[in-house]
Structures are given as C-alpha cells and as structure tokens.
MIZA-207515 format. One record per residue (C-alpha): x, y, z. Coordinates in steps of 0.1 Angstrom, whole numbers, always signed. Example, Ala and Ser with C-alpha at 12.3 -4.5 7.8 and 13.67 -1.06 7.14 Angstrom:
2
R, px, py, pz
R, +123, -45, +78
R, +137, -11, +71
//
This chain:
426
R, px, py, pz
R, +0, +0, +0
R, +13, +35, -9
R, +17, +59, +20
R, -7, +82, +3
R, -35, +55, +0
R, -64, +52, +24
R, -56, +24, +49
R, -75, -8, +43
R, -91, -5, +79
R, -106, +28, +69
R, -122, +16, +36
R, -157, +2, +33
R, -155, -36, +27
R, -179, -48, +0
R, -180, -86, -5
R, -196, -107, -32
R, -211, -141, -22
R, -230, -168, -39
R, -227, -203, -53
R, -202, -215, -79
R, -207, -202, -114
R, -234, -177, -104
R, -211, -151, -120
R, -196, -135, -89
R, -162, -130, -104
R, -176, -116, -137
R, -198, -93, -117
R, -169, -81, -96
R, -150, -73, -128
R, -180, -55, -142
R, -186, -34, -111
R, -150, -24, -107
R, -143, -20, -143
R, -111, -41, -139
R, -101, -77, -145
R, -97, -81, -108
R, -110, -117, -105
R, -102, -148, -126
R, -132, -159, -147
R, -138, -194, -160
R, -167, -217, -169
R, -151, -243, -145
R, -169, -244, -112
R, -148, -233, -82
R, -123, -212, -101
R, -122, -188, -71
R, -106, -209, -43
R, -96, -182, -19
R, -111, -147, -11
R, -96, -121, -34
R, -91, -86, -21
R, -87, -54, -41
R, -84, -19, -26
R, -97, +7, -50
R, -119, +38, -56
R, -155, +30, -63
R, -178, +59, -72
R, -199, +73, -55
R, -185, +56, -23
R, -148, +65, -26
R, -121, +42, -11
R, -133, +6, -7
R, -121, -29, -5
R, -138, -53, -29
R, -138, -90, -20
R, -146, -119, -43
R, -153, -151, -23
R, -153, -189, -31
R, -186, -205, -40
R, -208, -212, -10
R, -220, -245, -24
R, -185, -260, -29
R, -181, -297, -22
R, -157, -321, -6
R, -131, -315, +21
R, -114, -287, +2
R, -148, -273, -6
R, -157, -271, +31
R, -125, -253, +38
R, -132, -228, +11
R, -167, -222, +24
R, -152, -215, +59
R, -129, -190, +44
R, -159, -173, +27
R, -177, -172, +61
R, -147, -156, +77
R, -150, -127, +52
R, -184, -120, +67
R, -167, -108, +99
R, -152, -78, +81
R, -180, -71, +55
R, -197, -37, +57
R, -220, -45, +27
R, -227, -77, +9
R, -238, -86, -27
R, -255, -119, -30
R, -251, -131, -66
R, -279, -154, -78
R, -281, -172, -111
R, -314, -162, -126
R, -319, -197, -140
R, -314, -213, -105
R, -345, -226, -87
R, -329, -242, -56
R, -321, -215, -30
R, -306, -236, -2
R, -272, -219, -3
R, -287, -185, -7
R, -310, -190, +23
R, -280, -198, +45
R, -262, -167, +33
R, -292, -145, +39
R, -296, -159, +74
R, -259, -151, +80
R, -263, -115, +67
R, -293, -109, +89
R, -277, -124, +121
R, -245, -103, +115
R, -265, -72, +106
R, -249, -69, +72
R, -268, -48, +47
R, -271, -67, +14
R, -282, -64, -22
R, -293, -94, -43
R, -279, -94, -78
R, -301, -116, -101
R, -274, -123, -127
R, -279, -138, -162
R, -313, -122, -164
R, -309, -120, -202
R, -313, -158, -204
R, -347, -159, -187
R, -381, -159, -203
R, -388, -126, -186
R, -363, -109, -208
R, -370, -127, -240
R, -401, -121, -260
R, -422, -107, -232
R, -432, -76, -250
R, -420, -40, -245
R, -430, -9, -225
R, -452, -12, -195
R, -459, -49, -200
R, -422, -57, -202
R, -415, -37, -170
R, -444, -55, -153
R, -430, -89, -162
R, -396, -80, -148
R, -412, -68, -115
R, -434, -99, -112
R, -404, -122, -118
R, -383, -103, -92
R, -411, -103, -67
R, -414, -140, -71
R, -377, -145, -65
R, -377, -122, -35
R, -406, -141, -20
R, -387, -174, -24
R, -354, -161, -11
R, -370, -144, +19
R, -393, -173, +26
R, -423, -151, +17
R, -419, -130, +49
R, -426, -93, +47
R, -394, -74, +36
R, -396, -54, +68
R, -388, -87, +87
R, -355, -89, +67
R, -343, -55, +80
R, -309, -56, +62
R, -322, -64, +28
R, -318, -34, +4
R, -330, -44, -30
R, -330, -71, -57
R, -316, -60, -91
R, -321, -81, -122
R, -289, -77, -143
R, -267, -92, -169
R, -229, -90, -169
R, -230, -101, -205
R, -252, -73, -218
R, -244, -47, -190
R, -281, -46, -180
R, -285, -27, -147
R, -248, -27, -136
R, -249, +10, -128
R, -281, +5, -108
R, -264, -23, -88
R, -235, +1, -80
R, -260, +27, -67
R, -277, +1, -45
R, -243, -11, -32
R, -235, +25, -22
R, -269, +27, -4
R, -261, -5, +15
R, -226, +6, +24
R, -234, +41, +37
R, -226, +40, +75
R, -258, +39, +96
R, -241, +56, +126
R, -220, +88, +128
R, -184, +81, +121
R, -160, +82, +150
R, -129, +103, +150
R, -94, +94, +163
R, -86, +127, +180
R, -99, +157, +162
R, -131, +159, +183
R, -109, +163, +214
R, -90, +193, +202
R, -97, +228, +189
R, -83, +250, +161
R, -47, +260, +167
R, -42, +236, +196
R, -9, +219, +196
R, -4, +182, +204
R, +28, +165, +213
R, +33, +130, +199
R, +59, +108, +217
R, +73, +83, +192
R, +102, +61, +202
R, +128, +53, +175
R, +142, +20, +186
R, +149, -15, +171
R, +112, -22, +167
R, +106, +11, +148
R, +103, +7, +110
R, +132, +22, +90
R, +125, +55, +74
R, +88, +58, +82
R, +62, +61, +109
R, +38, +33, +117
R, +2, +35, +106
R, -15, +47, +139
R, +10, +76, +141
R, +3, +86, +105
R, -34, +85, +109
R, -34, +105, +142
R, -12, +132, +126
R, -35, +134, +97
R, -66, +138, +120
R, -49, +165, +140
R, -41, +184, +108
R, -77, +181, +96
R, -89, +197, +129
R, -65, +226, +124
R, -42, +216, +151
R, -4, +214, +152
R, +14, +181, +157
R, +48, +181, +173
R, +65, +147, +171
R, +94, +139, +195
R, +113, +110, +209
R, +109, +103, +246
R, +145, +115, +251
R, +136, +150, +238
R, +102, +153, +255
R, +113, +171, +286
R, +131, +198, +267
R, +103, +201, +242
R, +78, +208, +270
R, +101, +236, +282
R, +107, +251, +248
R, +71, +254, +235
R, +62, +283, +258
R, +27, +271, +265
R, +10, +239, +276
R, +0, +214, +249
R, -36, +205, +246
R, -27, +168, +247
R, +2, +145, +248
R, -2, +112, +229
R, +25, +85, +235
R, +35, +51, +222
R, +24, +27, +250
R, +59, +13, +252
R, +72, +44, +270
R, +40, +52, +288
R, +55, +53, +323
R, +85, +75, +314
R, +62, +100, +296
R, +37, +101, +324
R, +65, +110, +348
R, +76, +139, +326
R, +42, +153, +316
R, +26, +176, +343
R, -6, +162, +357
R, -27, +191, +344
R, -18, +182, +308
R, -41, +155, +294
R, -22, +123, +284
R, -32, +92, +265
R, -17, +67, +240
R, -21, +58, +204
R, -35, +24, +214
R, -61, +38, +237
R, -73, +62, +211
R, -76, +33, +186
R, -97, +14, +212
R, -120, +44, +213
R, -120, +48, +175
R, -129, +11, +170
R, -157, +13, +196
R, -145, -9, +224
R, -128, +14, +249
R, -153, +7, +277
R, -150, -31, +271
R, -112, -29, +272
R, -111, -9, +304
R, -134, -33, +321
R, -116, -64, +307
R, -81, -53, +318
R, -91, -58, +355
R, -88, -96, +349
R, -50, -90, +352
R, -55, -86, +389
R, -69, -121, +394
R, -47, -143, +372
R, -34, -176, +384
R, -4, -197, +374
R, -12, -216, +342
R, -40, -193, +331
R, -40, -189, +293
R, -38, -154, +278
R, -44, -149, +240
R, -24, -121, +226
R, -36, -110, +191
R, -20, -90, +164
R, -43, -77, +136
R, -15, -79, +110
R, +15, -101, +104
R, +50, -86, +107
R, +86, -96, +113
R, +90, -99, +151
R, +119, -81, +166
R, +140, -93, +196
R, +120, -71, +220
R, +86, -74, +203
R, +59, -57, +222
R, +33, -85, +219
R, +54, -116, +224
R, +81, -102, +247
R, +74, -69, +264
R, +37, -74, +274
R, +43, -110, +287
R, +72, -97, +307
R, +52, -68, +322
R, +23, -91, +331
R, +46, -116, +349
R, +63, -89, +368
R, +30, -73, +378
R, +10, -104, +387
R, +39, -125, +401
R, +23, -154, +384
R, +32, -177, +355
R, +4, -175, +329
R, +6, -192, +295
R, +7, -169, +265
R, -8, -180, +232
R, -4, -158, +201
R, -24, -152, +169
R, -20, -128, +141
R, -37, -116, +109
R, -70, -132, +103
R, -64, -162, +125
R, -87, -152, +154
R, -100, -184, +170
R, -138, -191, +172
R, -135, -211, +205
R, -121, -189, +232
R, -131, -210, +262
R, -95, -219, +271
R, -85, -183, +277
R, -88, -162, +308
R, -80, -129, +290
R, -76, -116, +254
R, -52, -87, +248
R, -54, -72, +213
R, -31, -49, +195
R, -43, -14, +185
R, -61, -29, +155
R, -51, -2, +130
R, -51, -28, +102
R, -86, -42, +110
R, -119, -24, +102
R, -145, -16, +129
R, -168, -45, +119
R, -140, -71, +123
R, -131, -57, +157
R, -168, -57, +167
R, -169, -94, +157
R, -138, -103, +178
R, -151, -84, +208
R, -185, -99, +205
R, -171, -134, +202
R, -152, -129, +235
R, -183, -113, +251
R, -205, -142, +241
R, -181, -166, +258
R, -175, -143, +289
R, -139, -138, +281
R, -125, -104, +292
R, -111, -84, +263
R, -86, -55, +263
R, -58, -41, +243
R, -20, -34, +245
R, -22, +3, +256
R, -48, -2, +282
R, -30, -33, +296
R, +2, -13, +299
R, -15, +17, +314
R, -32, -5, +340
R, +0, -23, +349
R, +18, +10, +353
R, -9, +26, +374
R, -18, +53, +349
R, -50, +40, +333
R, -73, +65, +350
R, -52, +94, +339
R, -48, +82, +304
R, -86, +77, +298
R, -98, +108, +318
R, -104, +131, +288
R, -121, +104, +267
R, -155, +103, +285
R, -160, +66, +279
//
C-alpha cells in the first residue's frame, strides 16, 4: 500500500457471495471496471477470497472482496466455504449473486440468514437475467417492466421465505442484471452505495478532542522495533486527523520530550504517546496536561474502549497456568524485544507475580472457540476495520472472556489508566 493511500481498515469492505458459477467474479469485474477476478466456466475457479483496494464511485475508497462458491463440495470445498464465512466478519455491505436460472435456493437461504444475524446490509444481484423468459419475447414498454417486476417479486418471495421485507431488515434491494449485456450494472452500484453508507456517525481518532490552533505532542520512540525511514500507521493516521482539525502536531522521541515541554512556551492541549514508553512519559508530563496513548485512542476509535477498560481488570486475578491470548491484527517480522510476544508478557509476569501461559495469533487467524482463555489482549487494531473488531469483541463477550488491548493493559499495569482515559469520557 502506498503511504498516500487510504488504509484498508478505513475503507468500506464490500464482499460478493454466492454459489459457484453464479457469476460472482464476472460481476466483480463489471462493477470495478477491472479484470480483478479470474473468470472461467469451470466451477470453483475462485478458491480463496480475493481482495482489491480501489476507488468506487460514489463511495470513494473501498475494498472489494470476491469469495469462493458457497456450495462448494468435498473436504477442500468445506475449507473454502469456511474462508468465505470468515469474510463476513469484516464485510460492511454484501452482494448476494444469484443465477437467474437457478431454482434451488438452499445456499442463498443460508447466506441471507448469516447476513441478517450479523446485521450486514445486502443487495441481491439476479445475474444472467438476459437468459430468462422474462427478458426474451415478453413484449415491451409497461408490460415488459411489469413482467420483470413480477419475476423479481417471485424470486424475493422465495429467497426471503415469503416473509414481509420489513422482517428482513438488512435487505436493500434485488436487481435483475446481466454481466454479458451490461443490464443494470450501474443500478447495482447505486444500491451497493446505499447499502454501504454507515448507519451511525463516524468516530474520529482525536480531532473531536482538540480545537483549532491547539498543539499536540506525539511521543514516538525510535528503537529497534521502529520501521526504518517511516512512521507506523497509527502515528500517520493521528497526525492526519490533527491536521484536519486545524491543530499542530509536534513529534518527538521520549528522550527529547522534557526539553520540548520547556521550549514550547505554552502547555500542549494533549500528549499522545506510544504505549511502550507510557510510564516515562507520564512521569515527565505535568498532571494538568491530558495524556493518552495511540493504542487507547484506537480502542475508542474502533468502539471498544469501555469493554477494554473493564476487561483489563482480569490481570488482577490471574493464576499460574491461566492462558492469555495475545492478538495482532497484522503479520509482521517480530523483533528481539517485540511488544506482543516479549514486552507485554514480561510486564504481566512482573505485575502479577504469576506464570500465565501466552498464546499468540496474528492476521485473520482469530479463534472461534475462546473457552480456554482467561483474557484476550489485542493490538491497537489499526489494520482491522471496525466491523471485524466488533466481531472479535462480541465473540469474546458471548463466551464471557475479558477483552482488552495493548495500551490499556500497559497503562493498567503501570498505574496510569485512570489518567490516560480521563479526557475520553467513555
């Protein structure tokens, strides 16, 4: 990803689902105007989810996802279906692609039930409509339009089990279309945009906490774990949000913080620090200056700050042998003093005087069964969209497993959690 591109986590995720040979990949290519997905008459050509970050008007930056057929067969087929189901956990809007010549809707019913249970807005694309009797020799004008409407109403009734559409609260529309002829492709794009528009006001990282001309100090360690020649994504995003609010961002290392505070001539509106130097920064920043961390701001941004503050209390009752799941939202080369696999386990052992067992997962490999764990500690989640974080948090909540994140765990251990969340009004 280019440094100038919108991060994947901030893009709307639009996924295409359906059975094999319904035309998902062809439709993805038609909607995007690119040969993004491999197309073939052979069933099961798409064997893994395919992701493409792009601009899609009128929505703007999106991630388009093409998924394997939901009716795949055999051992490999079951694995492919499971991968398609995992995509649902990050899907903001879904397109259910249906072959207009199909009459058995078992796979589609299962998908619709999943969309509804996960509260995913969805559009049904009735593909290959040019091959149906409704589009051949049915007349023209009003009669032609009436035939199309009757055909679509009939399909909707079967797909939604003849329940009122109001009972399927996340269903947006059914669009008869044809990839081959181009019929209604633009109409589908309009309905996808309608489905993907956020239903709740968008959260901000930090701009709602500051005023025009405020200056904010960002404490960014430059150590072995820091990437060469660049800032990490959370730092980039927070700097951008400060600039959009008309604030001034001053970035310093922890070693220059004390002198910077003396040199600025007035108190900063806020100090934001990397969690790894939380204690050192807290000792240097006067109490009257608000202080928080990048990780805590991301917990708020992703909508689970209160859950994380409550969940971190589990650290105070850990016993020897208790399992802690430490999760990274991305995969990266681990350094010798990696925060997730080295620093946080060391802090926890020193704080609790216990010997818990640490299990690690990264990327998309979040386990479904969490019953073995006493606590989940997640990274800042800058690479995961809000829907996927909502899924992970809910999975833990449904199994009564406390859930927190790196910054909140470190602040709790170091006795500065109350201070570092005071201005966030969670």
